[in-house]
C-alpha positions as a Markdown table, in Angstrom:
| # | Residue | x | y | z |
|---|---|---|---|---|
| 1 | Met | -8.9 | 6.7 | -7.1 |
| 2 | Ile | -5.7 | 6.2 | -8.9 |
| 3 | Ala | -2.5 | 5.5 | -7.0 |
| 4 | Lys | 1.2 | 5.5 | -8.0 |
| 5 | Val | 3.6 | 3.4 | -6.0 |
| 6 | Lys | 7.0 | 5.2 | -5.6 |
| 7 | Ser | 8.9 | 1.9 | -6.0 |
| 8 | Asn | 7.8 | -1.7 | -6.5 |
| 9 | Thr | 10.6 | -2.8 | -4.1 |
| 10 | Phe | 10.6 | -2.1 | -0.3 |
| 11 | Ile | 12.6 | -2.9 | 2.8 |
| 12 | Asp | 10.6 | -1.6 | 5.7 |
| 13 | Thr | 8.5 | 1.2 | 4.3 |
| 14 | Leu | 6.0 | 1.5 | 1.4 |
| 15 | Gln | 5.3 | 4.9 | -0.2 |
| 16 | Phe | 2.5 | 5.6 | -2.6 |
| 17 | Glu | 0.8 | 8.7 | -4.0 |
| 18 | Leu | -2.9 | 9.1 | -4.5 |
| 19 | Val | -3.9 | 10.9 | -7.7 |
| 20 | Ala | -7.1 | 12.9 | -7.4 |
| 21 | Pro | -7.8 | 12.0 | -3.8 |
| 22 | Ser | -10.9 | 13.2 | -1.9 |
| 23 | His | -11.5 | 13.4 | 1.8 |
| 24 | Asn | -12.0 | 9.8 | 2.6 |
| 25 | Ser | -10.5 | 6.7 | 4.1 |
| 26 | Leu | -8.0 | 4.4 | 2.4 |
| 27 | Lys | -7.4 | 0.7 | 3.3 |
| 28 | Ala | -4.2 | -1.0 | 2.3 |
| 29 | Val | -3.6 | -4.8 | 2.6 |
| 30 | Leu | -0.3 | -6.5 | 2.0 |
| 31 | Arg | -0.7 | -10.2 | 0.9 |
| 32 | Asp | 2.0 | -12.9 | 0.4 |
| 33 | Glu | 2.2 | -15.2 | -2.6 |
| 34 | Lys | -0.3 | -17.6 | -1.0 |
| 35 | Gly | -2.9 | -14.8 | -0.6 |
| 36 | Ser | -2.6 | -14.6 | 3.2 |
| 37 | Val | -2.9 | -11.2 | 4.8 |
| 38 | Cys | 0.5 | -10.2 | 6.2 |
| 39 | Ser | -0.2 | -6.6 | 7.2 |
| 40 | Gln | -3.1 | -4.0 | 7.1 |
| 41 | Phe | -3.1 | -0.3 | 7.2 |
| 42 | Glu | -6.0 | 2.2 | 7.2 |
| 43 | Thr | -5.9 | 5.9 | 7.2 |
| 44 | Ile | -7.9 | 9.1 | 6.4 |
| 45 | Phe | -6.3 | 11.1 | 3.7 |
| 46 | Val | -6.9 | 14.7 | 2.4 |
| 47 | Glu | -6.3 | 16.3 | -0.9 |
| 48 | Glu | -3.5 | 18.5 | 0.4 |
| 49 | Glu | -1.4 | 15.4 | 1.4 |
| 50 | Pro | -1.6 | 12.8 | -1.4 |
| 51 | Glu | 1.5 | 10.9 | -0.3 |
| 52 | Val | 1.0 | 7.9 | 2.1 |
| 53 | Val | 3.9 | 6.3 | 4.0 |
| 54 | Trp | 3.4 | 2.8 | 5.4 |
| 55 | Lys | 6.1 | 2.1 | 8.0 |
| 56 | Gly | 6.8 | -1.0 | 10.2 |
| 57 | Leu | 7.2 | -3.7 | 7.5 |
| 58 | Asn | 10.7 | -4.7 | 8.5 |
| 59 | Asp | 9.5 | -7.9 | 10.2 |
| 60 | Leu | 8.0 | -9.4 | 7.0 |
| 61 | Pro | 10.0 | -12.1 | 5.3 |
| 62 | Tyr | 11.7 | -11.3 | 2.0 |
| 63 | Gly | 9.6 | -12.2 | -1.1 |
| 64 | Ile | 6.8 | -11.2 | -3.4 |
| 65 | Tyr | 3.7 | -9.5 | -2.1 |
| 66 | Thr | 0.5 | -8.0 | -3.5 |
| 67 | Leu | -0.4 | -4.5 | -2.3 |
| 68 | Glu | -4.2 | -4.0 | -2.4 |
| 69 | Leu | -5.4 | -0.4 | -2.1 |
| 70 | Ser | -9.1 | 0.1 | -1.6 |
| 71 | His | -11.1 | 3.3 | -1.5 |
| 72 | Gly | -14.8 | 2.6 | -1.1 |
| 73 | Glu | -15.7 | 0.1 | -3.8 |
| 74 | Glu | -12.6 | 0.9 | -5.9 |
| 75 | Gln | -9.6 | -1.4 | -5.6 |
| 76 | Ile | -6.2 | -1.4 | -7.2 |
| 77 | Arg | -3.4 | -4.0 | -6.9 |
| 78 | Phe | 0.4 | -3.8 | -7.2 |
| 79 | Arg | 3.0 | -6.5 | -7.3 |
| 80 | Met | 5.7 | -5.7 | -4.7 |
| 81 | Val | 9.0 | -7.2 | -3.8 |
| 82 | Lys | 10.5 | -7.1 | -0.3 |
| 83 | Arg | 14.3 | -7.2 | -0.6 |
| 84 | Val | 17.3 | -7.1 | 1.7 |
């Protein structure tokens, strides 16, 4: 699984696109700079709908986060910034 994040900055929504997805589940975890889990998201995706929108992140404090996307044993990480 290879993913592309639409933007490395977010306010209340994260958007990312899965490249070459298959019918399977996706788990996303958002961690703060200390490594604590701030939010989790899990979904089933299909090839016809490769874009994933993660809403409801408005209550998180501003700062730097790590987005971890995992698909089975594969995992990819992105540095994200929550801004005003």
